[in-house]
N, C-alpha and C positions, 0 to 999 in steps of 0.2 A: 628705719624708713621715716620718712618726711608726708605725711596726707598736706593736699592743699586744698581749705574749704572757703565758699564763700564767703564774705565774710559779711554779708548782709543777707541773706539766707540760709546761714549753714553748712546747704549744701556740699558735699565731698568733690572735688573735684579731676582731682587727678592727683600723683602723687608723683615722689621722687624718683623711682624705678623704670621712668621714661627716659629719653634723650632727650632734652631740653636744653634750651639755650638766653641768657636774658638779652633783649635786645634794650639796650639805649635806657638802663634801668629800667622800666614802665611795664616790657613788655614779659613773657614768659612765652618764647615757644615751644612747645613740647612735641615732638612726634611718634604719631604710630603707625600700624600698622596694621594690614585686610584680616583676618582667623576667621576661619571659619571651625567651631569645633560642634563635638558629636555632645547629645548630649545620653544620650544608650551607656556610655559609665556610670550613668550612678548609681550609685549603689545603697541600699537599704538595710541595717542588721536588721536582719531575723523574718527578711523577703525574700524566696524564692517562689518564683512563677516553676510551676511544673511544664513539667516538657509540652503538653497537650497545645496549653495555655502559649508558648514560644511563641507557636505557630502562627496564632493570633495576632495583627492590628503589630507586623513588625515593621513598620516606617519607622526608620532611624529622624529625625528632628534631627538638625542641623541647622544650628544658630552662626549667621555669617554677619562681618561688621568691622567697623576699628575696632579696636581694641580698647584704648580708654574712655570709647562712648558705650562698650557691654561691660568694661570692669567698674565704668562708675557713675551708671547708668546715669549718664549723661540726655538729656531728651530733645530732638529737635527742634528748632523753632520757628518759627514761618512766618513770624509773626511782624516782620521786614521784608516787606513789598517795592524799596526802592529805598536810594541813600538817605531820603529825603526823612525816612520815617526809621531810619536807624538813625541819622545823626539828631532824631531830637529824642531819640533814647539815653543817644553818646553823653548826649550836654545834660541831662536831667540825672543820668549814672554818673557825673561824674561830680557836679554838683554834690549829691554823698558822701560819695571819694575825699572827696579838698575839709568836707566837714567833719565827717571823719579824721582824715589825716590831723584837722588841723586841734582836736580834741586828744590822740595818742602820736602824734609824731611830725611835730611842729617846721622842721628842721626837713621835713617831706616833701612838703606844699610844692614849692618852687623846681622844685626838681620831675616829677609827678607833672603841673603846669607847662611847665615849658618842657620835656623829652613829650608824652603824652600826646600833646598837640601836632607836633611834627611829623611821628608816629600815625597814630590816625589815620596824615593826612595821604602819605602814602598807604598804606592797608587800603584809604575807602577809593585811592583810582583803582582800585581790584573789585568793586564791590559785585558785581557781576559773575566771579569767581567764588567766592562767599560765600559760603553754612557757616549757620548762627543753632549754640547750643545754648541750653539752661542747666542747673544742676536737677536732679529726681524730681525735689517738690515745682520745679513747673514757673519760681517764680520772676516774670519776669523785671521788675520790683530790683532784684540783685544781679551777676553778674551772667552776661550771655555773650559767650565764650566765640569765636570765630574757624576754618578751620576751609582749608583752603586746602590743594595737591597740589605740590610741588613737585617736578620730576628731580631726584634727586640718584648719582650712583644709574640710570638707565631705568630706574624705576620710581613708577607712581603712589609718591606718600603722603599719607595724608598728614598735614602741621597744621595745629590745634593754637592760639591763640591767647590766650586768659590773660588780663591783665594784674599788677604785679600787688599795686594798694589794693587790689580786689581781694586781697587773699589773706590768708591765717595760716600759717603754718601747723598739724597739727604734730609731732615727734610722738611714731609708736613703738 
């Protein structure tokens, strides 16, 4: 299994356990699903509530959300009220990535610049449909992933978009 981490913050973003697709060699599209998880299945060794306690407070906690967000502790980011503020973030973030690429993978710089501009122009055309997520540390200097819901096979599916060059892979 591979874990993909933000190159700048070190936050875990997603793993290769999800269906994913590489778009124009710069954006990973990762397909999530809506899930509900019951927290009453937690068992702690040596803990056995008595029968009379079992009737008290038996409300079941259910956690509902997108599996990628829940599993990798992504945090929704509300810092971008408009396309202009996101574009400013993106320009700054791309400068950081280009500096890292020039240092570690100079052969990827032109691919990144050319393809990223084309892909982001298309994605920013759908800005109002996007949600934004950071890693667990909520470091907005790092990657801010995008999510949009698409109709796939008649079902609304959350599709996350991560910048390939802003990730490092860790084999587990």
